[in-house]
C-alpha positions as CSV (number, residue, x, y, z in Angstrom):
1,Q,250.8,150.4,61.7
2,V,251.6,151.5,65.1
3,T,250.8,148.8,67.8
4,L,251.0,149.6,71.7
5,V,250.6,146.8,74.1
6,E,250.7,147.8,77.9
7,S,251.4,145.3,80.7
8,G,252.3,145.6,84.6
9,G,249.2,146.7,86.0
10,G,247.8,145.3,89.3
11,S,246.4,145.9,92.7
12,V,248.4,147.4,95.2
13,Q,248.0,149.1,98.5
14,A,248.7,152.8,99.0
15,G,252.4,153.6,99.1
16,G,253.3,150.7,96.9
17,S,254.7,150.8,93.6
18,L,254.1,149.6,90.1
19,T,256.0,149.3,86.8
20,L,254.0,149.7,83.6
21,S,255.5,148.7,80.3
22,C,254.3,149.5,76.9
23,E,255.7,147.4,73.9
24,V,255.8,149.6,70.7
25,S,255.9,148.0,67.3
26,G,255.5,149.6,63.8
27,Y,257.0,152.9,64.8
28,T,259.7,153.9,62.4
29,N,260.0,157.5,62.9
30,S,263.2,158.5,64.8
31,L,261.4,161.4,66.1
32,Y,258.7,160.8,68.7
33,C,256.6,161.8,71.7
34,M,255.1,158.9,73.8
35,G,253.7,158.6,77.1
36,W,250.7,157.5,79.5
37,F,247.6,158.8,80.2
38,R,244.9,157.4,82.6
39,Q,241.0,157.2,82.7
40,T,239.2,156.9,85.9
41,P,235.5,156.5,86.3
42,G,233.9,159.5,86.9
43,K,236.8,161.6,85.9
44,E,238.2,163.2,82.7
45,R,240.7,161.4,80.9
46,E,244.2,162.6,82.1
47,G,247.5,162.7,80.5
48,V,250.1,161.8,83.1
49,A,253.6,161.6,81.5
50,A,255.3,162.0,78.2
51,V,258.8,161.7,76.9
52,D,260.3,162.7,73.6
53,S,263.2,161.7,71.3
54,D,265.4,164.2,73.1
55,G,265.0,162.4,76.3
56,V,262.9,165.3,77.7
57,T,260.2,164.0,80.1
58,R,257.0,166.2,81.4
59,Y,254.5,165.2,84.1
60,V,251.2,166.5,85.1
61,D,251.5,168.2,88.4
62,S,249.5,165.4,90.4
63,V,252.4,162.7,89.8
64,K,255.4,164.7,89.9
65,G,258.0,163.2,92.1
66,R,256.0,159.8,92.1
67,F,256.1,158.8,88.4
68,T,258.9,158.5,86.2
69,I,258.7,157.7,82.5
70,A,261.7,156.4,80.3
71,H,262.1,155.2,76.8
72,D,263.9,152.1,76.2
73,S,265.2,152.4,72.7
74,A,267.0,149.1,72.6
75,A,263.7,147.2,73.5
76,N,261.3,150.0,72.0
77,R,259.3,150.2,75.0
78,V,258.0,152.9,77.3
79,I,258.3,152.4,80.9
80,L,256.1,154.2,83.6
81,Q,257.6,153.6,87.2
82,I,254.9,154.6,89.8
83,D,255.8,154.9,93.2
84,S,254.1,156.0,96.5
85,L,250.7,155.2,94.9
86,K,247.5,156.7,96.2
87,P,244.0,155.5,95.8
88,E,243.3,158.5,93.5
89,D,245.8,156.8,91.2
90,T,243.5,154.1,90.5
91,G,242.3,153.9,86.8
92,M,243.0,152.4,83.4
93,Y,246.5,153.3,82.0
94,Y,247.1,153.7,78.5
95,C,250.0,154.1,76.5
96,A,249.8,156.6,73.6
97,A,252.2,157.7,70.7
98,I,251.9,160.9,69.1
99,H,251.4,160.7,65.1
100,P,254.7,161.9,63.5
101,Y,252.8,164.7,61.7
102,G,251.8,166.1,65.0
103,L,255.1,166.3,66.7
104,Y,255.6,169.9,65.7
105,L,253.0,170.8,68.2
106,G,254.9,169.7,71.0
107,C,255.2,166.9,73.5
108,T,253.1,167.3,76.8
109,P,251.0,164.7,78.8
110,S,247.8,166.7,77.6
111,R,248.9,166.3,73.9
112,L,248.5,162.4,74.2
113,I,244.9,162.9,74.8
114,S,244.2,165.6,72.1
115,P,241.5,164.2,69.7
116,G,243.0,162.2,66.9
117,A,246.9,163.2,68.0
118,S,247.8,159.6,69.0
119,T,247.7,156.0,68.8
120,W,246.6,154.2,72.0
121,G,247.0,150.8,73.4
122,Q,244.3,148.5,75.2
123,G,245.3,150.0,78.5
124,T,246.3,148.2,82.0
125,Q,244.5,148.3,85.1
126,V,246.0,150.1,88.3
127,T,244.1,149.4,91.5
128,V,245.2,151.0,94.5
129,S,243.6,150.1,98.0
130,S,243.8,152.5,101.1
């Protein structure tokens, strides 16, 4: 059973940075697509970044140039570095791993939130004040 545990959220002022970490356990497939999505009150869930086992990264347009995703194979973690935070980045951030049988459909931030496509963690809150 795949388990994802997020950490690193917090409250920061606009322009600040945060590093979110996702500890992954129980994922044994050498191929993967993992990433982060966020949920903001009053807005739709939004996939923000994804990384696959080839090291290819993809981002939603609103975070390009500010968010950096990486997979640390040695520690089995997925890291999301968030810089130049904006108030609109406020939300609950979730780590997600696409089920191996669904990898053939591709690895994009939006795939992370497709119904039934992935396993999620419990989330970590990011709050950005202006």
